[in-house]
C-alpha positions as CSV (number, residue, x, y, z in Angstrom):
1,M,-4.6,7.0,-158.5
2,E,-3.9,8.6,-155.1
3,P,-1.3,11.4,-154.7
4,I,2.2,10.0,-154.0
5,I,1.9,11.8,-150.3
6,T,-1.3,9.9,-149.4
7,T,0.4,6.4,-150.1
8,F,3.5,6.8,-147.5
9,S,0.6,5.8,-144.8
10,S,0.9,2.1,-146.8
11,L,4.4,2.0,-145.4
12,I,3.3,2.3,-141.8
13,V,0.2,-0.5,-141.7
14,L,0.6,-3.4,-144.0
15,D,-2.9,-4.8,-145.8
16,L,-1.4,-8.3,-144.6
17,S,-1.2,-8.8,-140.9
18,W,1.6,-10.9,-139.7
19,G,-1.2,-13.7,-138.9
20,A,-2.3,-13.8,-142.8
21,L,1.5,-13.9,-144.0
22,K,1.9,-16.7,-141.7
23,Q,-0.9,-18.6,-143.5
24,M,0.7,-17.6,-147.0
25,I,4.2,-19.0,-146.4
26,P,3.7,-21.9,-148.8
27,Q,2.6,-19.2,-151.5
28,I,5.3,-16.9,-150.5
29,I,7.8,-19.9,-150.6
30,L,6.5,-20.7,-154.2
31,M,6.5,-17.1,-155.4
32,F,10.3,-16.8,-154.3
33,A,11.3,-19.8,-156.2
34,I,9.4,-19.1,-159.4
35,I,10.7,-15.6,-159.4
36,S,14.2,-16.8,-158.5
37,V,14.2,-19.3,-161.5
38,G,12.8,-16.0,-163.7
39,G,15.8,-13.9,-162.3
40,W,18.0,-17.1,-163.6
41,L,16.9,-17.3,-167.0
42,Y,16.7,-13.3,-167.6
43,E,20.4,-12.9,-166.4
44,T,21.8,-16.1,-168.3
45,V,20.0,-15.3,-171.4
46,Y,21.1,-11.6,-171.2
47,C,24.8,-12.3,-170.4
48,S,25.0,-15.3,-172.9
49,V,23.8,-12.8,-175.5
50,V,26.6,-10.0,-174.5
51,E,29.4,-12.4,-174.1
52,H,28.3,-14.6,-177.3
53,G,28.3,-17.8,-175.3
54,F,26.4,-19.4,-172.7
55,T,27.1,-18.0,-169.3
56,R,25.6,-19.6,-166.3
57,R,24.8,-17.3,-163.7
58,G,24.3,-17.6,-159.9
59,F,26.4,-19.2,-157.3
60,L,23.5,-22.0,-156.5
61,F,24.1,-25.6,-158.4
62,G,20.5,-25.2,-159.5
63,P,19.0,-22.8,-162.0
64,S,18.1,-20.1,-159.7
65,C,19.3,-16.6,-158.7
66,P,17.9,-16.2,-155.2
67,I,18.4,-12.5,-154.9
68,Y,15.6,-12.1,-157.6
69,G,13.3,-14.0,-155.2
70,V,14.3,-12.5,-152.1
71,G,13.6,-8.9,-153.5
72,A,10.6,-9.4,-155.1
73,V,8.8,-11.0,-152.1
74,S,10.4,-8.1,-149.7
75,V,8.8,-5.6,-152.5
76,W,5.6,-7.5,-152.5
77,I,5.0,-7.7,-148.7
78,T,6.4,-4.5,-147.8
79,I,5.1,-1.9,-150.4
80,G,2.6,-4.4,-152.3
81,N,-0.3,-2.3,-150.9
82,I,0.8,0.9,-152.8
83,D,-0.8,1.6,-155.9
84,N,1.1,4.4,-157.3
85,P,3.5,3.0,-159.8
86,I,6.0,5.7,-159.5
87,L,6.4,5.0,-155.8
88,V,6.7,1.4,-156.4
89,F,9.2,2.3,-159.0
90,L,11.3,4.3,-156.7
91,L,11.1,2.3,-153.5
92,G,11.3,-1.2,-154.9
93,G,14.3,0.2,-157.1
94,L,16.0,1.5,-153.6
95,M,15.3,-1.6,-151.5
96,A,16.4,-4.1,-154.7
97,T,19.6,-1.6,-154.8
98,I,20.5,-1.8,-150.9
99,L,19.9,-5.6,-151.3
100,E,22.2,-6.0,-154.1
101,Y,25.1,-4.1,-152.6
102,S,24.8,-5.8,-149.5
103,T,24.6,-9.3,-151.0
104,G,27.6,-8.5,-153.2
105,L,29.6,-7.2,-150.6
106,I,28.9,-10.4,-148.2
107,L,29.4,-12.9,-151.4
108,E,32.9,-10.9,-152.1
109,R,34.3,-11.0,-148.4
110,R,32.9,-14.5,-147.8
111,F,34.0,-16.6,-150.9
112,H,36.6,-13.9,-152.6
113,R,34.9,-14.0,-155.8
114,T,32.6,-11.5,-157.9
115,W,29.3,-12.5,-159.2
116,W,28.3,-9.4,-161.0
117,D,30.2,-6.3,-162.1
118,Y,28.6,-3.2,-163.0
119,S,32.3,-1.1,-163.6
120,M,31.4,-0.8,-167.0
121,F,28.5,1.7,-166.4
122,R,28.6,5.2,-165.3
123,Y,28.3,6.1,-161.8
124,N,28.6,2.7,-160.4
125,I,29.7,2.4,-156.9
126,K,32.6,-0.2,-156.4
127,G,31.3,-2.1,-159.4
128,R,28.4,-3.6,-157.1
129,I,25.7,-1.0,-158.1
130,C,24.7,1.4,-160.9
131,P,21.7,3.8,-161.5
132,Q,20.9,1.9,-164.6
133,A,20.5,-1.6,-162.7
134,S,18.5,0.4,-160.2
135,M,15.9,1.5,-162.7
136,V,15.5,-2.1,-164.0
137,F,15.1,-3.1,-160.7
138,G,12.5,-0.5,-160.0
139,A,10.7,-1.6,-163.1
140,F,10.8,-5.0,-161.8
141,S,9.4,-3.9,-158.8
142,V,6.5,-2.3,-160.5
143,A,5.9,-5.6,-162.7
144,T,5.9,-7.8,-159.1
145,V,3.5,-5.5,-157.6
146,F,0.9,-5.0,-160.3
147,L,1.4,-8.2,-162.5
148,I,3.5,-11.1,-161.4
149,A,2.5,-11.3,-157.6
150,P,-1.2,-11.1,-158.2
151,G,-0.7,-13.4,-161.4
152,L,1.1,-15.8,-159.1
153,L,-1.4,-16.0,-156.4
154,Y,-4.5,-16.0,-158.8
155,L,-2.7,-19.4,-160.3
156,F,-2.1,-20.8,-156.8
157,S,-5.6,-20.0,-155.7
158,F,-6.4,-23.1,-158.0
159,I,-4.3,-25.4,-156.0
160,P,-5.7,-27.3,-152.9
161,S,-4.1,-26.2,-150.0
162,D,-2.3,-29.8,-149.1
163,V,-0.7,-29.7,-152.5
164,M,0.4,-25.9,-151.9
165,I,1.8,-27.2,-148.5
166,S,3.7,-30.4,-150.2
167,L,5.0,-28.4,-153.0
168,A,6.4,-25.5,-150.9
169,G,7.9,-28.2,-148.6
170,I,9.8,-29.9,-151.4
171,T,11.0,-26.4,-152.7
172,G,12.3,-25.4,-149.4
173,I,14.2,-29.0,-149.3
174,L,15.8,-28.4,-152.3
175,Y,17.0,-24.6,-152.0
176,L,18.2,-25.8,-148.7
177,A,20.1,-28.7,-149.9
178,D,21.5,-26.7,-153.0
179,F,22.4,-23.9,-150.4
180,T,24.3,-25.9,-148.3
181,A,26.0,-28.3,-151.1
182,S,26.9,-24.5,-152.6
183,L,28.2,-23.1,-149.4
184,I,30.5,-25.9,-149.0
185,Y,31.6,-26.3,-152.6
186,L,32.3,-22.5,-152.7
187,T,34.4,-22.5,-149.1
188,P,38.0,-22.6,-150.3
189,A,39.1,-25.2,-147.8
190,A,36.0,-27.7,-148.3
191,S,36.4,-27.2,-152.2
192,E,40.5,-28.3,-151.8
193,H,39.1,-31.0,-149.5
194,I,36.6,-32.2,-152.0
195,A,39.1,-32.1,-154.9
196,L,41.7,-34.4,-153.0
197,L,38.8,-36.8,-152.2
198,V,38.0,-37.0,-156.0
199,Q,41.9,-37.6,-156.8
200,E,41.9,-40.0,-154.2
201,I,38.9,-42.2,-155.5
202,R,40.4,-41.9,-159.0
203,S,43.8,-43.0,-158.1
204,H,41.6,-46.3,-156.4
205,M,39.9,-47.0,-159.6
């Protein structure tokens, strides 16, 4: 294992060129989707246990928390070639914390709702982030770089390229449709309009 200082060069030159990344778009899309579903399962199970009842997580209709997929893919692309777990833990935790804070801020301002709240933890910042969650994300980053991403890429290597492209295309369409529907549903004006339409339809039944 290389010293931490020598691994900083990995932040400047990625092992994967942009050309190689373009060729891996299907794998990246599927990796994003699988990890997003895994994040949804983790949060749903954890929150359901804590709250003693089923608690559905995420803002999409489908079983997915995209923030996990975005965070994991971002970590893998930017620092995935660093072989020092401590540095991956620190940088990955920092990246995920920034992503979580900015995502929480955008969602709150856009939809006037809160999807997570860390106010019960010490040293939290406006309930959007806290050191405890950052450490979990740091550990998740280490798992992504050294276990999850390599494992998924290994499994993907057994799938024919045309099948990978088809799966990625279908996955992308499903996420786009879900995101669009969720965005419309969560927008106050659109939500009220939908409710009125439903009432009108029921009145004519």
